[in-house]
N, C-alpha and C positions, 0 to 999 in steps of 0.2 A: 395815588393809586398804590395798591399793595404789590409787593414783589410777587413774581410769578411762582407758581407751585408746580409747574410742569418740568419734568426732568430735562436737562439740557446736555449738550456735548461740551467738551472742554475747549472747543474752537474759540480762539480769541483770548485765551489766558496769557498772562505775562508773568515774568519774574524780574525782580529788581534787587540789586545788591547795594548796600550802603556802607561801603568800605573804601579804603584808599585806592586800590587798583581796579576793582571790579565795578565800582559805581558808574563808570562811564559806559559800561557795556549794555547793549540792547540785543541780547541773543535772539536769533530767529528760531523759535521753538517749534519742534515737531510734536513733542509730547512731554507730559509731566506725570510721573508716578509718585503719588503722595506717600507720606510716611505712615507707618503703623507703630503705635505706641505699645510697648510691651513691659510687663512686670514679671520678673522671675519668681521662682518658687523656693521656699525654704522647707525642706523636709523636717518634720518634727516627730516622725514615727519612733517608737521604741520597741523593745522586745515583747511587750504585752499588747501591742497594736494588732488588730485583726486585718488591717489594710494600711496602705500608706496614708499618712496625714501630712497636710501642708498648710503653711501660712504664706501670704503674699510677701515678696521682698519689699523692703522699705522704699526703694528707689525705682523710678520709671525711666526707661530708655525711650527717648522720643524718636529714635530711628533716623532714617535717611530719606531724602527726596531725590529721585532720579530725573534729570533733565535730558531730553534728547534734543540736540541742537544741530541745525544745518551748519556745516563747516564752510565758511566763506574765506577765500584767500586773503582778503584785506582786513579781516577781523580776528582778534584774539579769542581763545576760549577763556572762560573764567580762570583766574590765577589761583594757585594753591596758597592762599593767604591765611592770616589769622582770622578768628571769628569776626563776623560782621552781621548786620541785620539783613535778613533775607525776607522778601515780601513776594508772595504769590497771589496774584489778583485774577479772579475770573472775569470774563467779559460782562460788561454792564448790559443787562437784558432789558427789553421793553418793559416799562412800568417800574423799574428799579431806580432809586435815587442814589444808592450806594451799592457797590459790588461786594461779592463775597471775597474775603481776604484772609489769608493765613500768613502770619509774620512771627518771626522769632530770630534768635541769634544762632548762627551756624557757620561752618567753614567748608570750603571745597575740599573734599576728601580725595577725590580722584577725577581724572578727566582724560579724554582721548578715546582711542579705540575705533577710529574710522578707517575705511578702506578706499582705495582708488580702483573703481570698477567701471566698465562701460555700462551705460544705461542705468546707473544707480547713483542716487544722491549720496553725498558724503555726509554722514550723520555721526556726530560724536556723542558719547555718553558722559555726563557730568554728574557726580554724586555729591550731594550736600548733606553733611551730618549736622543735625541739630545738636548744639553743644550743651543744652540744658540750663545755661545761665539765664536766658530769657526763653522759656519754653514756647513752642509754637502755639499761638493763640488764634482762634477762629473768630472772625467778625462776620456774622451772617449778612446777606444782602437784605436791604429794606426797600 
């Protein structure tokens, strides 16, 4: 059966780290904000130009992924380690044999930022920077 073509929510997505310290973690995710790839501009205008002229920069910045994680007293947040393989997997939907996956190498750039409040879950924000060594690659669901 073919993979579904109906849009789905992000419910059921997971993240896995393949590094020394973070590989044992199974964070309880509240949300994932995926990265945006960007390429800068190189201005090539000169004094005879009637408007600004640009070329694309040679290099792409693969950006960052933001993870929102429930803070549990008995578990660590992902460590600020060197680069490791980071794999984000969507929930396997009915009719799919393989899930949608984004994987590449990156490092935890920042973590923390939760509050202790009444009637409010403790949620930390963790930012993962794709390092560009192995750019994030998409494998679509089938």
